[in-house]
MMTF fields as JSON, N, C-alpha, C and O atoms, coordinates in Angstrom:
{
  "mmtfVersion": "1.0.0",
  "mmtfProducer": "UNKNOWN",
  "numBonds": 439,
  "numAtoms": 440,
  "numGroups": 110,
  "numChains": 1,
  "numModels": 1,
  "chainsPerModel": [1],
  "groupsPerChain": [110],
  "chainIdList": ["A"],
  "bondAtomList": [4, 2, 8, 6, 12, 10, 16, 14, 20, 18, 24, 22, 28, 26, 32, 30, 36, 34, 40, 38, 44, 42, 48, 46, 52, 50, 56, 54, 60, 58, 64, 62, 68, 66, 72, 70, 76, 74, 80, 78, 84, 82, 88, 86, 92, 90, 96, 94, 100, 98, 104, 102, 108, 106, 112, 110, 116, 114, 120, 118, 124, 122, 128, 126, 132, 130, 136, 134, 140, 138, 144, 142, 148, 146, 152, 150, 156, 154, 160, 158, 164, 162, 168, 166, 172, 170, 176, 174, 180, 178, 184, 182, 188, 186, 192, 190, 196, 194, 200, 198, 204, 202, 208, 206, 212, 210, 216, 214, 220, 218, 224, 222, 228, 226, 232, 230, 236, 234, 240, 238, 244, 242, 248, 246, 252, 250, 256, 254, 260, 258, 264, 262, 268, 266, 272, 270, 276, 274, 280, 278, 284, 282, 288, 286, 292, 290, 296, 294, 300, 298, 304, 302, 308, 306, 312, 310, 316, 314, 320, 318, 324, 322, 328, 326, 332, 330, 336, 334, 340, 338, 344, 342, 348, 346, 352, 350, 356, 354, 360, 358, 364, 362, 368, 366, 372, 370, 376, 374, 380, 378, 384, 382, 388, 386, 392, 390, 396, 394, 400, 398, 404, 402, 408, 406, 412, 410, 416, 414, 420, 418, 424, 422, 428, 426, 432, 430, 436, 434],
  "bondOrderList": [1, 1, 1, 1, 1, 1, 1, 1, 1, 1, 1, 1, 1, 1, 1, 1, 1, 1, 1, 1, 1, 1, 1, 1, 1, 1, 1, 1, 1, 1, 1, 1, 1, 1, 1, 1, 1, 1, 1, 1, 1, 1, 1, 1, 1, 1, 1, 1, 1, 1, 1, 1, 1, 1, 1, 1, 1, 1, 1, 1, 1, 1, 1, 1, 1, 1, 1, 1, 1, 1, 1, 1, 1, 1, 1, 1, 1, 1, 1, 1, 1, 1, 1, 1, 1, 1, 1, 1, 1, 1, 1, 1, 1, 1, 1, 1, 1, 1, 1, 1, 1, 1, 1, 1, 1, 1, 1, 1, 1],
  "groupList": [{"groupName": "MET", "atomNameList": ["N", "CA", "C", "O"], "elementList": ["N", "C", "C", "O"], "formalChargeList": [0, 0, 0, 0], "bondAtomList": [1, 0, 2, 1, 3, 2], "bondOrderList": [1, 1, 2], "singleLetterCode": "M", "chemCompType": "L-PEPTIDE LINKING"}, {"groupName": "LEU", "atomNameList": ["N", "CA", "C", "O"], "elementList": ["N", "C", "C", "O"], "formalChargeList": [0, 0, 0, 0], "bondAtomList": [1, 0, 2, 1, 3, 2], "bondOrderList": [1, 1, 2], "singleLetterCode": "L", "chemCompType": "L-PEPTIDE LINKING"}, {"groupName": "THR", "atomNameList": ["N", "CA", "C", "O"], "elementList": ["N", "C", "C", "O"], "formalChargeList": [0, 0, 0, 0], "bondAtomList": [1, 0, 2, 1, 3, 2], "bondOrderList": [1, 1, 2], "singleLetterCode": "T", "chemCompType": "L-PEPTIDE LINKING"}, {"groupName": "VAL", "atomNameList": ["N", "CA", "C", "O"], "elementList": ["N", "C", "C", "O"], "formalChargeList": [0, 0, 0, 0], "bondAtomList": [1, 0, 2, 1, 3, 2], "bondOrderList": [1, 1, 2], "singleLetterCode": "V", "chemCompType": "L-PEPTIDE LINKING"}, {"groupName": "HIS", "atomNameList": ["N", "CA", "C", "O"], "elementList": ["N", "C", "C", "O"], "formalChargeList": [0, 0, 0, 0], "bondAtomList": [1, 0, 2, 1, 3, 2], "bondOrderList": [1, 1, 2], "singleLetterCode": "H", "chemCompType": "L-PEPTIDE LINKING"}, {"groupName": "ILE", "atomNameList": ["N", "CA", "C", "O"], "elementList": ["N", "C", "C", "O"], "formalChargeList": [0, 0, 0, 0], "bondAtomList": [1, 0, 2, 1, 3, 2], "bondOrderList": [1, 1, 2], "singleLetterCode": "I", "chemCompType": "L-PEPTIDE LINKING"}, {"groupName": "ALA", "atomNameList": ["N", "CA", "C", "O"], "elementList": ["N", "C", "C", "O"], "formalChargeList": [0, 0, 0, 0], "bondAtomList": [1, 0, 2, 1, 3, 2], "bondOrderList": [1, 1, 2], "singleLetterCode": "A", "chemCompType": "L-PEPTIDE LINKING"}, {"groupName": "ASP", "atomNameList": ["N", "CA", "C", "O"], "elementList": ["N", "C", "C", "O"], "formalChargeList": [0, 0, 0, 0], "bondAtomList": [1, 0, 2, 1, 3, 2], "bondOrderList": [1, 1, 2], "singleLetterCode": "D", "chemCompType": "L-PEPTIDE LINKING"}, {"groupName": "GLY", "atomNameList": ["N", "CA", "C", "O"], "elementList": ["N", "C", "C", "O"], "formalChargeList": [0, 0, 0, 0], "bondAtomList": [1, 0, 2, 1, 3, 2], "bondOrderList": [1, 1, 2], "singleLetterCode": "G", "chemCompType": "PEPTIDE LINKING"}, {"groupName": "TRP", "atomNameList": ["N", "CA", "C", "O"], "elementList": ["N", "C", "C", "O"], "formalChargeList": [0, 0, 0, 0], "bondAtomList": [1, 0, 2, 1, 3, 2], "bondOrderList": [1, 1, 2], "singleLetterCode": "W", "chemCompType": "L-PEPTIDE LINKING"}, {"groupName": "LYS", "atomNameList": ["N", "CA", "C", "O"], "elementList": ["N", "C", "C", "O"], "formalChargeList": [0, 0, 0, 0], "bondAtomList": [1, 0, 2, 1, 3, 2], "bondOrderList": [1, 1, 2], "singleLetterCode": "K", "chemCompType": "L-PEPTIDE LINKING"}, {"groupName": "TYR", "atomNameList": ["N", "CA", "C", "O"], "elementList": ["N", "C", "C", "O"], "formalChargeList": [0, 0, 0, 0], "bondAtomList": [1, 0, 2, 1, 3, 2], "bondOrderList": [1, 1, 2], "singleLetterCode": "Y", "chemCompType": "L-PEPTIDE LINKING"}, {"groupName": "GLU", "atomNameList": ["N", "CA", "C", "O"], "elementList": ["N", "C", "C", "O"], "formalChargeList": [0, 0, 0, 0], "bondAtomList": [1, 0, 2, 1, 3, 2], "bondOrderList": [1, 1, 2], "singleLetterCode": "E", "chemCompType": "L-PEPTIDE LINKING"}, {"groupName": "PHE", "atomNameList": ["N", "CA", "C", "O"], "elementList": ["N", "C", "C", "O"], "formalChargeList": [0, 0, 0, 0], "bondAtomList": [1, 0, 2, 1, 3, 2], "bondOrderList": [1, 1, 2], "singleLetterCode": "F", "chemCompType": "L-PEPTIDE LINKING"}, {"groupName": "ASN", "atomNameList": ["N", "CA", "C", "O"], "elementList": ["N", "C", "C", "O"], "formalChargeList": [0, 0, 0, 0], "bondAtomList": [1, 0, 2, 1, 3, 2], "bondOrderList": [1, 1, 2], "singleLetterCode": "N", "chemCompType": "L-PEPTIDE LINKING"}, {"groupName": "SER", "atomNameList": ["N", "CA", "C", "O"], "elementList": ["N", "C", "C", "O"], "formalChargeList": [0, 0, 0, 0], "bondAtomList": [1, 0, 2, 1, 3, 2], "bondOrderList": [1, 1, 2], "singleLetterCode": "S", "chemCompType": "L-PEPTIDE LINKING"}, {"groupName": "GLN", "atomNameList": ["N", "CA", "C", "O"], "elementList": ["N", "C", "C", "O"], "formalChargeList": [0, 0, 0, 0], "bondAtomList": [1, 0, 2, 1, 3, 2], "bondOrderList": [1, 1, 2], "singleLetterCode": "Q", "chemCompType": "L-PEPTIDE LINKING"}, {"groupName": "ARG", "atomNameList": ["N", "CA", "C", "O"], "elementList": ["N", "C", "C", "O"], "formalChargeList": [0, 0, 0, 0], "bondAtomList": [1, 0, 2, 1, 3, 2], "bondOrderList": [1, 1, 2], "singleLetterCode": "R", "chemCompType": "L-PEPTIDE LINKING"}, {"groupName": "PRO", "atomNameList": ["N", "CA", "C", "O"], "elementList": ["N", "C", "C", "O"], "formalChargeList": [0, 0, 0, 0], "bondAtomList": [1, 0, 2, 1, 3, 2], "bondOrderList": [1, 1, 2], "singleLetterCode": "P", "chemCompType": "L-PEPTIDE LINKING"}, {"groupName": "CYS", "atomNameList": ["N", "CA", "C", "O"], "elementList": ["N", "C", "C", "O"], "formalChargeList": [0, 0, 0, 0], "bondAtomList": [1, 0, 2, 1, 3, 2], "bondOrderList": [1, 1, 2], "singleLetterCode": "C", "chemCompType": "L-PEPTIDE LINKING"}],
  "groupTypeList": [0, 1, 2, 3, 4, 1, 5, 6, 4, 2, 4, 7, 7, 3, 8, 9, 1, 10, 2, 11, 12, 12, 11, 13, 2, 8, 5, 10, 14, 8, 14, 6, 4, 6, 10, 3, 15, 16, 5, 1, 2, 12, 3, 3, 13, 12, 1, 16, 17, 7, 18, 15, 19, 10, 13, 2, 13, 3, 12, 0, 10, 11, 13, 14, 0, 9, 11, 2, 17, 16, 2, 10, 10, 0, 16, 12, 7, 3, 10, 10, 1, 5, 10, 12, 8, 17, 13, 12, 5, 2, 0, 8, 8, 9, 3, 8, 18, 12, 12, 15, 3, 6, 11, 11, 7, 7, 0, 5, 15, 14],
  "groupIdList": [1, 2, 3, 4, 5, 6, 7, 8, 9, 10, 11, 12, 13, 14, 15, 16, 17, 18, 19, 20, 21, 22, 23, 24, 25, 26, 27, 28, 29, 30, 31, 32, 33, 34, 35, 36, 37, 38, 39, 40, 41, 42, 43, 44, 45, 46, 47, 48, 49, 50, 51, 52, 53, 54, 55, 56, 57, 58, 59, 60, 61, 62, 63, 64, 65, 66, 67, 68, 69, 70, 71, 72, 73, 74, 75, 76, 77, 78, 79, 80, 81, 82, 83, 84, 85, 86, 87, 88, 89, 90, 91, 92, 93, 94, 95, 96, 97, 98, 99, 100, 101, 102, 103, 104, 105, 106, 107, 108, 109, 110],
  "secStructList": [7, 7, 7, 7, 7, 7, 7, 7, 7, 7, 7, 7, 7, 1, 1, 1, 1, 1, 7, 2, 2, 2, 2, 2, 2, 7, 6, 6, 4, 4, 4, 7, 7, 7, 7, 2, 2, 2, 2, 2, 2, 2, 2, 2, 2, 2, 2, 6, 6, 7, 6, 6, 7, 7, 3, 3, 3, 7, 7, 2, 2, 2, 2, 2, 2, 2, 2, 6, 6, 1, 7, 1, 6, 6, 6, 2, 2, 2, 2, 2, 2, 2, 2, 6, 6, 7, 3, 3, 3, 7, 6, 6, 1, 1, 1, 7, 7, 7, 6, 6, 7, 7, 1, 2, 2, 2, 2, 2, 2, 7],
  "xCoordList": [19.159, 18.98, 18.167, 18.291, 17.6, 16.584, 16.901, 17.242, 16.759, 17.309, 16.177, 15.849, 15.282, 14.178, 14.545, 15.343, 14.051, 14.168, 13.246, 12.308, 12.934, 11.632, 11.445, 12.35, 11.128, 11.237, 9.689, 8.614, 9.923, 8.839, 8.79, 9.672, 7.32, 7.401, 5.839, 5.285, 5.227, 4.494, 3.077, 3.425, 2.009, 0.321, -0.594, -1.345, -0.131, -0.926, -2.246, -1.906, -3.714, -4.404, -4.993, -5.191, -5.11, -5.503, -6.866, -7.268, -7.624, -9.153, -9.485, -8.965, -10.195, -10.907, -11.926, -13.106, -11.539, -12.292, -12.547, -13.541, -11.808, -11.539, -11.4, -11.617, -11.052, -10.919, -9.306, -8.819, -8.436, -7.037, -6.606, -5.461, -7.812, -7.127, -7.736, -6.722, -8.331, -8.296, -7.453, -7.289, -6.949, -5.816, -4.179, -3.425, -4.068, -3.214, -3.119, -2.005, -4.387, -4.5, -4.093, -3.164, -5.143, -5.38, -7.015, -7.372, -7.698, -9.275, -9.89, -9.697, -10.821, -11.991, -11.594, -11.933, -10.46, -9.608, -10.588, -10.15, -12.208, -12.464, -12.482, -12.088, -12.959, -12.923, -11.663, -11.74, -10.247, -8.881, -8.09, -8.02, -7.386, -5.905, -4.637, -3.658, -4.966, -3.585, -3.425, -4.381, -2.017, -1.905, -0.683, 0.443, -1.047, 0.729, 1.288, 2.319, 1.111, 1.809, 2.983, 4.179, 2.377, 3.178, 3.858, 5.028, 3.708, 4.66, 5.503, 6.529, 5.137, 6.706, 7.443, 8.655, 6.902, 7.919, 8.611, 9.744, 8.183, 8.902, 9.922, 11.089, 9.495, 10.225, 11.637, 12.619, 11.755, 12.718, 13.644, 14.853, 12.919, 13.486, 14.426, 15.629, 14.107, 14.527, 15.633, 16.57, 15.262, 16.238, 18.174, 19.371, 17.572, 18.795, 19.273, 20.167, 18.408, 18.765, 19.879, 20.954, 19.212, 20.084, 20.387, 19.602, 21.491, 21.659, 22.372, 23.24, 21.409, 21.751, 20.283, 20.075, 19.483, 18.233, 17.719, 18.501, 16.283, 16.147, 15.139, 14.773, 13.963, 12.457, 12.021, 12.957, 11.125, 10.849, 8.983, 7.938, 9.232, 7.568, 7.174, 7.935, 5.53, 5.21, 4.598, 5.181, 3.309, 2.3, 2.643, 2.763, 2.88, 3.594, 2.137, 2.205, 0.953, -0.08, 0.266, 0.544, 0.18, 1.018, 2.319, 2.549, 3.406, 4.315, 4.16, 4.349, 3.87, 3.52, 2.73, 2.936, 1.651, 1.147, 1.852, 1.609, 3.068, 3.53, 4.952, 5.689, 5.341, 6.629, 6.474, 7.275, 5.198, 5.306, 4.977, 4.919, 4.798, 4.379, 5.36, 5.388, 6.291, 7.886, 8.673, 8.685, 9.497, 10.731, 10.919, 10.464, 12.33, 13.115, 13.992, 13.932, 14.776, 15.566, 15.168, 16.047, 13.804, 13.093, 13.381, 13.918, 13.24, 12.895, 14.078, 14.116, 15.625, 16.793, 17.408, 18.445, 16.645, 17.006, 16.62, 17.138, 15.073, 14.75, 15.374, 15.498, 15.864, 16.478, 18.178, 18.779, 18.706, 20.153, 19.476, 20.102, 18.34, 18.14, 17.943, 18.319, 17.168, 16.689, 18.107, 18.414, 19.502, 20.688, 21.609, 22.163, 21.337, 22.18, 21.25, 21.583, 20.41, 19.871, 19.089, 19.139, 18.062, 17.895, 16.497, 15.939, 15.676, 14.792, 14.296, 14.14, 14.037, 13.648, 12.226, 11.293, 11.916, 10.552, 10.212, 10.943, 9.468, 9.446, 8.003, 7.087, 8.109, 6.815, 7.112, 7.501, 6.949, 6.554, 5.044, 4.618, 4.435, 3.222, 1.983, 1.988, 0.868, 0.43, -0.707, -1.318, -0.586, -1.07, -0.811, -0.81, -0.54, 0.311, -0.545, -1.768, 0.143, -0.464, -1.506, -1.08, -2.75, -3.345, -3.447, -2.579, -4.37, -4.35, -4.916, -4.732, -5.583, -6.226, -4.776, -5.103, -3.642, -2.99, -1.497, -0.513, -1.248, -0.687, 0.58, 1.513, 0.201, 1.058, 1.922, 1.675, 2.874, 4.11, 3.33, 2.93, 3.184, 2.749, 1.476, 1.488, 0.25, -0.242, -0.016, -0.716, 1.379, 1.817, 2.337, 2.197, 2.939, 3.124, 2.471, 2.997, 0.778, 0.229, -0.225, -0.781, -0.229, -0.611, 0.241, 0.237],
  "yCoordList": [-0.679, 0.62, 1.39, 1.263, 1.935, 2.695, 4.33, 5.239, 4.482, 5.961, 6.48, 5.892, 7.487, 8.587, 9.592, 10.296, 9.909, 11.165, 12.096, 11.78, 13.114, 14.215, 15.219, 16.05, 15.319, 16.524, 17.168, 16.583, 18.429, 19.262, 19.858, 19.877, 20.418, 20.554, 21.423, 21.468, 22.103, 23.065, 22.163, 21.087, 22.195, 21.789, 22.598, 22.686, 23.706, 24.464, 24.144, 24.077, 23.961, 23.813, 24.559, 25.751, 23.751, 24.533, 24.554, 24.19, 25.209, 24.579, 24.12, 23.017, 24.514, 23.413, 24.075, 23.842, 24.966, 25.911, 27.187, 27.768, 27.786, 28.591, 28.503, 27.356, 29.37, 29.359, 29.45, 30.218, 29.071, 29.143, 30.45, 30.758, 31.637, 33.172, 33.144, 32.93, 33.201, 33.135, 32.887, 33.495, 31.731, 31.145, 31.958, 32.419, 31.899, 33.099, 34.136, 34.657, 34.942, 36.282, 36.549, 37.193, 35.806, 35.538, 36.461, 36.92, 36.494, 36.96, 35.836, 34.655, 36.535, 35.593, 34.52, 33.336, 35.445, 34.696, 33.989, 33.086, 34.356, 33.239, 32.129, 31.221, 31.862, 30.226, 29.405, 28.177, 30.171, 29.644, 30.339, 30.778, 30.723, 31.489, 31.584, 30.865, 32.273, 31.452, 32.739, 33.433, 33.107, 33.8, 33.308, 33.53, 32.5, 32.005, 32.845, 32.945, 33.663, 34.411, 35.065, 35.02, 35.721, 36.158, 35.051, 35.403, 33.82, 32.811, 33.144, 33.718, 32.741, 33.044, 33.841, 33.623, 35.021, 35.939, 36.277, 36.708, 36.195, 36.095, 34.754, 34.861, 33.67, 32.256, 32.923, 32.711, 34.014, 34.151, 35.085, 34.892, 36.097, 37.261, 36.199, 36.444, 35.524, 34.855, 33.427, 32.985, 33.082, 32.735, 33.448, 33.18, 34.093, 34.964, 36.059, 36.897, 35.783, 36.912, 35.444, 35.636, 34.231, 32.825, 32.012, 31.064, 31.943, 30.985, 29.373, 28.656, 29.288, 27.671, 27.098, 25.885, 27.851, 27.75, 26.736, 26.373, 26.493, 25.67, 25.493, 25.249, 25.519, 25.58, 24.461, 23.947, 23.941, 22.481, 22.978, 22.882, 23.388, 23.623, 22.848, 22.355, 22.796, 21.61, 22.142, 22.049, 22.805, 23.175, 24.262, 25.427, 23.543, 24.633, 25.945, 26.944, 25.143, 26.097, 27.705, 28.734, 27.553, 28.965, 28.822, 30.026, 28.312, 28.772, 29.773, 30.989, 29.159, 29.815, 31.04, 31.805, 31.209, 32.31, 33.851, 35.006, 33.166, 34.074, 34.172, 35.071, 33.26, 33.504, 34.977, 35.88, 34.719, 35.486, 36.745, 37.746, 36.786, 38.473, 39.029, 40.163, 38.111, 39.352, 39.675, 39.176, 40.902, 41.279, 40.591, 39.473, 41.172, 40.552, 39.9, 38.693, 40.748, 40.806, 39.715, 39.171, 39.366, 38.807, 37.417, 36.629, 36.937, 35.685, 35.447, 34.617, 36.075, 36.097, 35.364, 34.701, 35.6, 35.094, 34.464, 33.986, 33.43, 32.382, 31.288, 30.23, 31.705, 30.493, 30.421, 29.347, 31.457, 31.408, 30.351, 29.311, 30.588, 29.503, 28.413, 27.375, 28.464, 26.452, 26.241, 25.424, 26.8, 26.63, 25.422, 24.323, 26.338, 26.788, 24.968, 24.573, 24.539, 23.935, 24.049, 23.1, 25.426, 25.576, 26.042, 26.117, 26.467, 26.628, 25.178, 25.392, 24.009, 23.059, 22.789, 23.267, 22.135, 22.317, 20.556, 19.849, 20.097, 18.096, 17.849, 18.661, 16.711, 16.454, 17.307, 16.64, 18.929, 19.202, 19.365, 19.811, 18.852, 18.563, 19.724, 20.121, 20.212, 21.175, 21.59, 22.598, 20.514, 20.164, 19.408, 18.294, 19.352, 18.373, 17.157, 17.127, 16.228, 14.74, 14.524, 14.715, 14.17, 13.615, 12.302, 11.707, 11.485, 10.576, 9.535, 8.32, 10.336, 9.594, 9.851, 9.804, 10.044, 10.354, 9.499, 10.121, 8.501, 7.918, 7.143, 6.612, 7.296, 6.033, 7.059, 8.162, 6.301, 7.592, 7.834, 8.934, 6.587, 7.022, 8.237, 9.239, 8.094, 9.364, 10.671, 11.644, 10.6, 11.857, 12.524, 13.7, 11.483, 12.07, 12.396, 12.891, 12.138, 12.421, 13.596, 14.315, 14.149, 15.389, 16.387, 17.542],
  "zCoordList": [4.51, 4.488, 3.159, 1.941, 3.709, 3.147, 2.521, 3.278, 1.318, 1.138, 0.679, -0.351, 1.041, 0.484, 0.063, 0.682, -1.102, -1.861, -1.616, -2.348, -0.988, -1.04, -2.224, -2.143, -2.64, -3.556, -3.373, -3.503, -3.063, -2.851, -4.274, -5.132, -4.308, -5.967, -5.789, -4.69, -7.063, -6.838, -7.062, -7.548, -6.936, -6.978, -6.545, -5.574, -8.39, -8.167, -9.396, -10.577, -9.019, -9.628, -11.21, -11.447, -11.819, -12.93, -13.522, -14.628, -12.237, -12.489, -11.278, -11.109, -10.245, -9.129, -8.468, -8.729, -7.543, -7.044, -7.573, -7.136, -8.485, -9.681, -10.761, -11.151, -11.723, -12.814, -13.211, -12.381, -13.977, -13.975, -14.049, -13.722, -14.645, -14.535, -12.926, -12.262, -12.436, -10.989, -9.783, -8.725, -10.324, -9.598, -9.801, -8.944, -11.081, -11.185, -11.212, -11.158, -11.319, -10.803, -9.125, -8.639, -8.511, -7.032, -6.673, -5.588, -7.898, -7.26, -6.991, -7.281, -6.264, -5.464, -4.695, -4.695, -3.747, -2.456, -1.59, -0.876, -1.546, -0.576, -0.987, -0.255, -2.315, -2.208, -2.316, -2.332, -2.409, -2.262, -2.342, -3.49, -1.706, -1.241, -2.931, -3.13, -3.488, -4.664, -5.297, -5.645, -5.469, -6.7, -7.232, -6.786, -8.399, -9.004, -9.254, -8.589, -10.018, -10.884, -9.998, -10.283, -8.795, -7.373, -6.89, -6.738, -6.552, -6.34, -7.107, -6.743, -8.768, -9.472, -9.531, -9.529, -9.603, -9.376, -8.236, -8.453, -6.809, -5.409, -5.566, -5.189, -6.06, -6.578, -6.981, -6.27, -8.53, -9.224, -8.141, -8.011, -7.405, -6.308, -5.457, -5.362, -5.105, -4.007, -4.458, -3.793, -5.429, -5.648, -6.497, -6.392, -7.003, -6.598, -5.885, -6.002, -5.132, -3.691, -2.753, -2.185, -2.877, -2.028, -2.732, -2.776, -3.526, -4.495, -4.06, -4.556, -2.786, -2.093, -2.364, -2.379, -2.534, -2.758, -4.351, -5.23, -4.313, -5.431, -5.296, -4.146, -6.575, -6.899, -7.546, -8.159, -7.654, -8.638, -9.081, -8.438, -10.156, -10.415, -11.61, -12.442, -11.577, -12.372, -13.437, -14.517, -13.373, -14.099, -14.867, -14.489, -16.617, -17.297, -18.088, -18.804, -17.403, -18.044, -17.396, -18.012, -16.46, -15.46, -15.602, -15.712, -15.694, -16.192, -17.685, -17.679, -18.631, -19.49, -19.732, -20.674, -18.671, -19.01, -18.403, -18.752, -17.076, -16.456, -16.922, -16.515, -17.766, -18.812, -19.997, -20.238, -20.495, -21.758, -21.175, -21.889, -20.184, -19.521, -18.885, -18.407, -18.878, -18.133, -19.346, -20.471, -18.662, -19.515, -19.846, -19.605, -21.175, -21.464, -20.266, -20.033, -19.556, -18.356, -17.335, -16.666, -17.19, -16.205, -17.033, -16.255, -18.116, -19.158, -18.77, -17.861, -19.285, -19.207, -17.868, -17.839, -16.916, -15.366, -15.16, -14.151, -15.783, -15.923, -16.263, -15.646, -17.57, -18.011, -17.289, -17.306, -16.79, -16.214, -14.945, -14.741, -14.188, -12.979, -13.467, -12.921, -14.85, -15.168, -15.22, -14.352, -16.145, -16.881, -15.376, -15.385, -14.448, -13.275, -12.081, -10.964, -12.796, -11.829, -10.678, -9.896, -10.279, -9.582, -9.544, -8.449, -10.971, -10.982, -11.647, -12.849, -11.384, -11.823, -12.453, -11.806, -13.556, -14.115, -14.054, -14.748, -13.495, -13.602, -14.748, -14.877, -15.376, -15.426, -16.78, -17.739, -16.987, -18.654, -19.212, -20.277, -18.126, -18.644, -18.074, -16.908, -19.176, -18.824, -17.393, -17.039, -17.0, -15.334, -14.543, -15.068, -13.367, -12.903, -12.474, -12.613, -11.979, -12.206, -11.052, -9.913, -11.193, -9.964, -9.865, -10.504, -9.161, -8.871, -10.223, -10.297, -11.147, -12.467, -13.525, -14.711, -13.36, -13.918, -13.528, -13.928, -12.988, -12.318, -12.888, -12.286, -14.78, -15.442, -16.418, -16.907, -16.455, -17.407, -18.82, -19.199, -19.539, -20.562, -20.238, -20.953, -19.004, -19.357, -19.055, -19.335, -18.253, -18.12, -19.638, -19.975, -20.4, -21.489, -22.417, -23.414, -22.279, -23.454, -22.791, -23.621, -21.547, -20.66, -21.267, -20.843]
}
């Protein structure tokens, strides 16, 4: 018997077709449609609305940009969701690993 665990997680590029700020704010959507700041805000609202849901986030660059711009109330809400294990942070690197960062030591260095 084989057990497979699937962990859905974010993959928000920190600079690829746009700058990290363009991905964060959602400007220049002709190149790539993304607004990471809105994703994080909506996720927190949805997690609060539905206690059966979880979310896994990877890119700490974006989380840091978003979190530091939030109200104290929102920051406390996020801390609560993290403590409950419903807002999960994996790896903890500034960016998510790609094919070039396939080894644990490389993820730690990141």
